[in-house]
N, C-alpha and C positions, 0 to 999 in steps of 0.2 A: 763255448757254444759248439755243440756237435752239428755236423751237416752231412748230407749225402748229395752226390751229384748224379743226375739222371738225364736221359734224353729220349725223345720220340722222333725218329727220322731226323736226327740232328738238331731238333729244337730242344735246347738244353736248359736245365733248371737247377738252381741251388735249393735243396729241400731242407727245411728247418723244422725239426720236431718240437712242438710246443703244445702238448696235449691240454694243458690247463690254462692256456692263454696268458702266460706270465711274461712273455718276451715283448719288449718294446721295440717295434719296428718303426723307422722313419723313412721318408723318401731318400734322404741322404745316405742312410745305412744300407738300404736296398741297392741304390746305385753303386755304392762302394763294393758291395758283395759281388755285383754283376760285372764290375770292371774286369776286363780280360787281361789286363797287365798288372793292376794293383790289388785285385781281389781274387775271388775264386773264379769268376767268369760265368756268364750265363745270359740267356734271353729273358730270364725272369726269376722270381723267387716264389716257391711254394711253401707256405707255412702250414704245417699239419696241426690243426687244433680241433678239439671237440666242438661240434656245432653249438652246444649249450653254453660254451665258454666264450663265444665271439658274438658281438652284437649283430653282425651281418648274417650270422648263421643260426641264431637262437630260434627264430621262427620256423626253422626246418628241422629242429632237433628231434621232433617226433617221427620224422621220415628217414633221417640219416644221422649216424653218430658223429661223423667227421665232416668238417668244413674245410674246403680248399681256399685258403686265403692267398689269392694270387696277386702278385705285383709285377708290373713291367720292369724292364731293365733300367728305365730312367726314374723309377720310384713312384710311378703313377699306378693307379688301380686299373684293372680290366674286369669287365663283367664275367667273362668266360674265356677259357683257354682249352681247346680240345685236346691238344697234345699234352698240356699240363695235367689235365684230368686223367689221362691214360697213365702218365708217369706217377701221379699222385696215388692212383690205385695200386700200381706195381709196388710202390713203397709201403702202403698200408699192409699189403699181404706179406711182402718179404720180411717186414719188421715184426709181424705177428700182432699188429694192432687191430686187424679186421680180417674176416674171411667171408667169401660169398655165401649167401643163403639162397638155396634153390637155384644156384648157378649165377646169381646176380649180387652185386655189391652197390648200394646207393651211396652217393657223395653229395653233400650240400655245396652249392656254389652261389655266387652273386646273381647268376642267371636262373637259379632254381636247382632242384635236385636232378642229378643225372644218375643213370644206372650203368654199371660196367660188368663185363664178363671177361674171363681170362682163358686163354688157350695157348699154353707154351709161352713163347716170347711175345705173342700177340695179345694186346689188350684192346677191346672194343668198348666204346662208350656210346650210350644212347642219349641223344640230345633232341631239342625241339626241331621240328621240320623247318628248314630255312624259308624265310618269307621274302619273296622278291617284290619290293614295294615301290621302286621308283627308278628313273634313269638318271645317270650322272656322267660327269666327264672328268678324266684325269689328264693333267698336263705333265709332261716329262721331257725336259730339254726342249727341243723344237716340236715335239709330238703333242697332238691333242687326240686323246683316245676315248671314245664313248664307252660307257659301261653300265652295268646294272647294280643298283643298290640292293643289298641283301642283309637281312637281320637274322643272325644265328645266336641270338642272345647278346651279341656284340655286333657292331656295324662293319660292313664290308662293301667294297666297290670292285666288281669283277669286270675287267677290261680285256676283251679278246683282241689279239693283235691282228692287223690286216695281213693278208698273204704277202709274203716277201720280206716281212720284218722279223728278224731273228730274235727269239726270246732271250737267248744267251747273251746277245749283244747289248741289251738294255743297261743303262747306267743307273743303278739303284743306290748310289752312294749318297744321294740327296732325296729328301721326301718328295713324292709327286704332289703337284698342286691339285686341290679339290675345292669344291664349293662349300665354304663354312656354313652357309645357310642350310644346306642339306645335311651336313655332318658337323653339327656344333660341338660335339665331343671328340672330333677326330674320327679317323676311319682306317681300317686295314685295306690296302689296295693290292688286288691280285691281278697279275698279267698272265694271259694264257695263250697257248697254241694247241691245235689238235694233235693227238698222238695216233700211232698205228693201232689197229684193232688188237684187243687183249682177250684171250679166252676167259669166258665166265663173266665178262663185263659188258654192259650195254654201251659204254663209252670210255674213252681214254683221253685224258687231258694232261698237258704239261703246264706247270705253274711256277711262277716266282712271286714273291710277296714282299711288300714293304709294310711292316707292322708299326702302328702308332705306339710310341713309347719304347720301341726296341730296334727300329731300322730294319734293313733286310735280314731275314732269318732263313735258315735252311729248310724250314717247314712251318706250316701254320695249319693246325687241325680244323679250326672253325672256318678258316679260309678255304680249305679243301672241300668242306661241306657246301660252302657258298658256291664254289666253282662247279661242283657236281650238280647242284640244283639248276644253275644256269645252263649247263650242258644238256641236261635232260629236257629243260624247257625248249631249248633250241632244236631238240630232236623230237619235239611234240610228244614227250612222255611225261607222265605225272610221277611215276615211280621208276626205280631201276638201280643198277649197280654201276658205279663209275670208278675206274682206276685213275688216281691223280698222282702223277709223278712230280716230286719236288726235288730240289738239289740234294736233300738228305735221304731220298729213298722213295718208296711207294706207299701211299695210303689208299685204302679202299673205303668208299662211301656208299652206303646202301640207304636210299631214300624210300621210306614207306609212306602210306597214306597219312599217318599222324606223327611220324618221328623220323629221325635220321641217325644211323649208326656209323661211327667213325672207327676204323680198325687199322692197326699197324703195329710194328714192334715198339715196345717200351722197355728200356733197359736202365738199370742202376749200374754205375761204372766206378764210383769211388766214395769213400767216406773219409771224414777228417774232423779236425778241431780248429775252430777259429780262434785266433789269439787275441 
């Protein structure tokens, strides 16, 4: 089985080409692939399959040729992965499987069709506008942190740290506690601190994330979108540009009246054969 390794701001994925949907993936196989000591290692698996050949993508085949079959590192499914979508698009173009039309390339996902555009190392994907729909609480060690529940096609809880609490000092080796009634399918939890002003941005936020199914990762694209939406709300803005710094680098989120663009580097770093 051939594979490619790619990442977006350190959020890394094992990419499996399977155009006709013949590959059998199981949670156990995905978890083994993502094991950083016994497998290839990654935050998740991206299976590259034609939308018409996958049951979750067939309904979108009229809008997008390719379906992003995304799996978390523990073998569970996720509705959407922003960085995964950016890396997926990079792979489609680099491998010659697809090319943008009119500057845009559509991709089918479990959260619907997203559109992408490429500019050098940068890949930007257009997703749904984040929906801030409730308040929640995360517990971490002895901390109880209020947050905002956000839907970006997948669930997020964005918790701003109080002044004096160092973002880098948080222990994210264990999952934060959340309300299972509010998040019955689990949730990605983002912890944030304000950053210094950045030229060309309406806001700047520092972020760490604990992703359901993958633990702490160096970056989370949909999480950055959720964080940006909360930052703009707190600044009494409906739209704007927010720079989101994650341990793996910087993502730029542009929230428009009806959509959200996530932009940043997306790179392919290795190819190989699974034994």
